[in-house]
N, C-alpha and C positions, 0 to 999 in steps of 0.2 A: 404405358404411363402408370406411375406409382400412385396408389390411393393412400393418401396420408390421413392420419387421425391425430387430432390434438387433444391432449389430456392435461388437466391441471395437476399439479403436484399434490399427492396425498400419501397416506401411510402405505398404500398398496404399491406405489412405484418410487418411493423415496430412495430405495437401494439402487434401482436402475439409474436414477438421476445421479447419485454419487459415483457410480461406476463409470458413467459417461464422462463426468467431470474429471475423474482421475485419468481417463484415457486421452482426453483432449486438452487438459489444462495448460500445457506448455505451448499451445499453438497461439494463444492470445495473451491473456494476463492472468497469472495464477495467484495474484495477491490474496484472494479470499478463497482459494481452492486447495490449500494444503490439507493434509490429513486431519490436523487438529481443528481446522476451520470446518471441514465437512462433519467431523464428529460433533461439533457444537451447533451445527446448522439446525434451525427450527422452522417447521412449516408454519406459515402464518402471514399476516398482512405486511410484516416487515420485509418479507422475502417472496414477492409474487413470482411464481415459476410455472412454466408449462413445458411439456415434452412433445416432440414430433415423432410419431410412430409410422414406420413404413414396413416394407416387406421383410426387412432385417431386424425388426424391433425398433429400439430408440435410435433415431437418425438425426436428432437435433434437440437442443435444449436452449431455453432462454430464462435467465434468472436475474432478478433485479434486487438491489439492496436499497431500501428506503427506511433506514433506521433514523434515530433521533438526530444524530450528527449530520447526516446528509440532508434531512428535511429542514434543518435550521438554515441551510444554504439554498433552500427551494430546489433541490436537485435529488436525483437518485443515481446510483452507479450500477453499471453492468457487472454482475459477478461472472457470468459466462453467457455468451451469445454465440452459438456455433451450430452449424449444420454440416454433416459429413459430405453432403452432395456438392457443397460450394456453389449452390444456385441461389441467386438473389431472390427469386420468387419464394423459395423455401424459408429463407430468412424473414421475408416480409410476412409470410403466413404465421410463423412463430411469433413475431413481434406484435402483430395485430391481435393476437389472442391472449396477450398478457392482461390479466384482470387485476383489479384492486390497486391500481396506481393511486397513490395519495393525491388529494386535490391540491396539496401544496407544491407538488413537483412541477417545475417549469421547464427543466431540461434534464436529459439523461446523459451521463458521461461514460465513456468507454475508452480503454487503453489498448493499443495494438502496436506491436513492434513494427518499425519502419520496413524491415525486411519482409514482412508478411503482406506482400502486395495483393494477393488474392482476397484476403479478408478486408483489406483497406478499400479495394475497389468496390466490394459488395456494399459495405456500410456507407461509402460515399454515394453510391447510387441510391441508397435509401434516404439520403439527406443529411447524414452526419457530416459535420465540418470540423476541421482541426482547430483546437483552442490553444494548444501549447505543445512543446516538446520536452522530453526528459531524457537524461542519460542514466543508464545503469553502469556503475563504475566498480572496478575491482582492484584490490591491492593483493598481489599474490607473490609467494616466494621471497618475502622480505621479513626480516626480524622486526620486532617492535622497537620503537625509538624512546629514548629517555624523555621525560617531561617534568616540568616544574612550573610554579606560578609566582608572580610578583608578590611582594609584601601586601598583606591585607586580604589576599585571595586564598581560599581553601576549598579543595574538592572533597566533598563528603558523600558517603553512600546514602542513597534514598532510603528512608525508613517509612514503611507502610504505617498508616494511621497517624502520621505526623506531618509528612511532607507533600501531601497531595496538593494543597493550596499553593505552596511555593513552586512546585513543578508546573502547575497549571498557569500560574501567573507569568512565568518566564516564557513558556511555550506560546501562550496566546498573544502576548505583546510582540515577541520576536517574529511570529508568523502572520501578523495581522495584515500585511500587504503582500504576502507570498502567494502567488497564483495557485489555486487548488487547495490551499491550507488556511484560507482566511477565516473559516468558521471556527469559533473558539471551542476548545474541548471543555467538557463538563467534568466535575469532580468524579462522577461515577465512571466516566470513560477512562480517566486516569487510573482509577482503582482497578478496572478491568484489565488495562494494558500492563499492569504491574504484577499480575498473578505469576507465581513462581514458574509455572509451565510456559509462560510467554516471554520470559527474559532470562538471560544468563545469570548465573550466580554473581552477585556484585555488579550486575549489568545496568543499573540505573544510578546516576550520580547527579548531584547538584553542586554547582560552583557558587560559593558565597564570598561576598566582599564585606568584610567585617560583620559577618553574620547574615547579611541580606542576600537573598537568592538573585543571581545575575546570569546564570547559565545552566543548561541541562544537557545530559547525554543519556541515551538509552540504547542498549545493544541486545540483540536476540540471536538465536540460532537460525540459520537459513540453509536449505539444501537446494542446490541448483545443478541439474544434470549430474546427479550422483556425488557432487562435491559439497563438503561442509564449509560454511562461511560464518563469520561474525557479521551480522547485518546491523548497520548503524541507523537507527530510526527513533527519534531524531537527534540532531545536534543543534542547539540554539543558544544564542547569547543576546542579552538586551542591547539595543543599539548604542547606548552611551558607553558600553564597555567593549565595543568592538574596536579592532585596529590595534590591539595590544598583544597579539600573539596568543590570546587565550584559546581561540578555536583550535589552533594546531595542537596545543598541549592537551586540550580536552579530547580531541580525536585520538591522539596517541594513547591517552589513558583508556579510551574505549577499546582500541586495538589490543592493548596489553591485557585488558580483561578477557578478550576473546582468547588470547594465547593461554591465559591462566585456566580457561575452561577447555582447552585442548584444540582450539580452532586457529590455524595459522594464517588463513586467508580471510580477507574482509571484503564487504560489499556495501554499497549504498546507492541511493537514487538522488538526482538533483535536477531541478529545472534548468534547461539550457540557458535561459536568460539571466540566471543567478550567477553573474560573473565573479563576484567575490568568493562565493562558495566554490566555484569551479577552480579558481586559482589556488585556493587552500588545498583542495583534494589532489590536484595535480602535483602540487609541491610536496605533499605527503606520500606520494608514490602510487596514487590511484590512476587507473587508465579507463577511458570510456570503452565499454565492450558491446553496448547495444543502445540504440536510440529508439525511443518509444513516442508515439503520437497520442496525445489525449484528444479524443473527439467528443463533440457534444451534439445533441439533437434537441432543439427546442420543440416542446410539445404543447405549450400554452403561450 
């Protein structure tokens, strides 16, 4: 029988935590585990984290994100929750020792690929239930397509220091009923997402109708299994301007931006129930390559 020890994250073991994340990030959800994310990771109440030590050193970690954005929705998100033993009891031991969960948190969400049946069985045994499904979609081996916009519409580059409010306005209205994205972004979060190291050159654009913002697109660099992608996150159009082919042309503009930055393949994620978006992406050459389940665990 292995004698486990639980330790909270501190300066003495943060490098061990990061190395474990790098070794296992592709097994669950690596959205917040890329190298740049780990470089920016800060020890503190926003990121309650503990490590499971066994005979071989670190054998499991649990790290939770409870930043301003997630707390506004009374939730926290799993950054990584993994035990190399694949034993439910070890997962429970880790989870039960997470400290400093904010009192606002009513549920914790976690994303797991459908194909990862071992992890899904474990967290379901712990009481996590499926909230929704998403597709990861890819467009590969295809050239960018031409795009244009009707009279009155103009696609403009996002300009830092000027366009934060316009970007935030479109995103928050367009996603107000989209499951998982209902919580409005703040201006500070928009500014952070637009740092040059987080987006491609020319990778944020605003569609204007006679000067008023009606659509947004943002593209960044993604590496998946050693391949480079243009990652579209997000694409949004105000409801009253939908159904005019604007989404297709904005998506084509984002893909062209990726080509201009040297990335020929594109990737995005979409909720399975978002039928209009799915039709658009299939029409533009995207294929679903992975299905992911979003789980939640109600804790209050």
